[in-house]
Phi, psi and omega in degrees: 000137179259128182265100179209153181271351179228159180283130177278151177298155183304321181294328177286322179299321182293336180276329187246352181239146178292153177287128185294338183278354180301309185283332187275329182251354181073011183258139176223134178264175183302315183296319178295319178295320179297318178297314181294313181292326176297322178294327180273355184275027177225134190304314183293319179294320178297315178298318180296316180297315179297322177297316179294325177297318179294335182258022174285146005265359184287323185079186181218147171293151182304320180298322178290325176297314179299316181295315181298327182261002179055052181235140176304144185299321181293324177294317180296323178301320178295316180295318179294324177295322178296315177296323179293317179296330178280354178083013184269339177226156174239158180229153178218127179277129175234097184062243180267355186257137174255119181262132181250143177226144174289140176269099185292334175293321178292319177300316178300317180297318179296314182295318177295322178301318183289329185248003186297331180257016183305131173060025177061029179083005179269097187303325182297333178281337181271350182305317179301321178295312180297318179298318180294319178297316180290324178293323177296329180290324181281337184284000000 
C-alpha cells in the first residue's frame, strides 16, 4: 500500500509499486523480477525477508524483526518499506503495532521466474534441482 494523499501517475506507480498481476496470474516480467531481486540484494533486507518467511503465517511486528536482527527500528522500517514496495511483504496495522508477513505468492513468482526456462524445458535435467529444493524443505 502506498501512503499518499494524491493519486500518483501510472508511470510513477509502475516504478514504486508491484505489478498487481504478478500474484494473480503467476506471471512476472523482467522489470518486476529486477525490483524484487533488487530489494533482496541487501543483507539486512534479505535477513528480514527470510525471518518473515520462517514466521509464516503469523508474521512479526516490525519491532520484533528489528530486535531479532539487531537493527535500529527506524532503519528496519525503511528496509521493510522497501520489501513492501517490491511486493515481497505485506503489512497490517493492529492498534499501534504494524505486523509484517512475507508474501509467499510473490516469493513463488520470483522463484518460478528464475527457473521457468531451466534446462531448456527438459524436466529430467531439472530433477536434481527440484529434489534438492524439496529435501531442503523437509530438513
